[in-house]
C-alpha positions as CSV (number, residue, x, y, z in Angstrom):
1,M,0.0,-0.1,-0.1
2,D,1.2,3.2,-0.8
3,I,0.0,7.2,0.0
4,Q,-2.3,7.4,-3.2
5,D,-4.5,3.8,-1.6
6,I,-4.4,6.0,1.8
7,R,-5.5,8.8,-0.2
8,D,-8.1,6.9,-2.2
9,R,-10.0,5.6,1.0
10,V,-10.2,9.1,2.3
11,L,-11.2,10.7,-0.6
12,A,-14.2,7.7,-0.8
13,R,-14.7,9.0,2.7
14,R,-13.7,5.3,3.8
15,F,-12.2,6.0,7.2
16,I,-12.9,6.1,10.7
17,L,-11.4,7.9,14.0
18,T,-10.6,5.7,17.1
19,N,-11.4,7.0,20.3
20,H,-8.0,7.3,21.0
21,A,-7.4,9.3,17.8
22,V,-10.6,11.3,19.0
23,D,-9.2,11.7,22.2
24,E,-5.5,13.1,20.8
25,C,-7.6,15.3,18.7
26,D,-9.3,17.1,21.3
27,H,-5.9,17.2,23.4
28,E,-4.3,19.0,20.7
29,G,-6.7,21.0,19.4
30,L,-7.1,19.3,16.0
31,I,-9.8,17.9,14.0
32,A,-11.0,15.3,11.6
33,D,-10.3,17.4,9.0
34,D,-6.7,18.0,9.8
35,L,-5.9,14.3,9.7
36,V,-7.3,14.5,6.2
37,S,-5.4,17.2,5.1
38,C,-2.3,15.2,6.8
39,V,-2.6,12.3,4.6
40,M,-3.5,14.8,1.6
41,S,-0.2,16.4,1.9
42,G,2.0,13.9,3.1
43,E,3.8,10.8,3.0
44,I,4.3,8.0,4.4
45,I,7.8,7.9,6.8
46,D,7.2,4.5,8.6
47,S,5.0,1.6,8.6
48,D,5.0,-1.5,10.9
49,F,2.7,-4.6,11.5
50,D,0.6,-4.0,14.7
51,V,-0.5,-6.7,17.6
52,S,-3.6,-7.6,15.0
53,H,-1.3,-8.1,12.2
54,W,-2.4,-4.9,10.5
55,I,0.3,-2.8,8.9
56,E,0.3,0.5,10.5
57,Y,1.3,3.7,8.2
58,L,2.9,6.8,10.0
59,I,2.3,9.9,7.6
60,E,3.2,13.3,8.3
61,G,2.0,16.0,6.2
62,R,1.1,19.6,6.7
63,L,-1.9,21.8,7.7
64,W,-3.0,25.0,6.3
65,T,-1.3,26.9,9.0
66,R,1.7,25.2,7.6
67,Q,2.2,22.9,11.3
68,T,3.3,19.6,10.9
69,I,1.6,16.7,12.4
70,R,1.7,12.8,12.2
71,V,-0.9,10.3,12.0
72,K,-0.7,6.9,12.0
73,A,-3.2,4.7,10.6
74,A,-3.9,1.2,9.2
75,V,-6.5,-0.7,7.1
76,D,-8.8,-3.2,8.5
77,D,-10.5,-6.3,7.3
78,R,-13.2,-4.4,5.7
79,D,-11.0,-2.3,4.1
80,V,-11.5,0.9,6.1
81,L,-8.7,3.0,6.8
82,G,-8.3,3.9,10.7
83,F,-6.6,6.8,11.9
84,I,-5.1,5.3,15.2
85,T,-3.4,8.3,16.9
86,V,-2.2,11.8,15.6
87,Y,1.1,13.5,16.9
88,S,1.6,17.3,16.7
89,M,5.0,18.4,15.6
90,G,5.1,21.7,17.7
91,G,2.4,23.7,19.7
92,R,-1.1,23.7,19.0
93,R,-3.3,24.0,15.8
94,Y,-3.3,28.1,15.7
95,S,-0.3,28.4,17.8
96,S,1.3,30.2,14.4
97,V,-1.4,32.1,13.6
98,Y,-1.7,34.4,16.5
């Protein structure tokens, strides 16, 4: 799987956010659209098998504020992309604007 395969799932709205990803978005001041922006602007920087034998992808991309974030995602048995978590790479979402 490459970044275009992941983007295709996002464009088809075949993705979900785990509870952990929602909690991390709340903590970082991000919204689901920010995860989409990360995938659409980003690239896969790492991949690894998780405990359920799915391949997890670490994607680094930028928001419209030019802030860099990373998302970890995997495709499940139903061919749905699941956002597992998100990492902010510096400050809150609007910190570079105000």
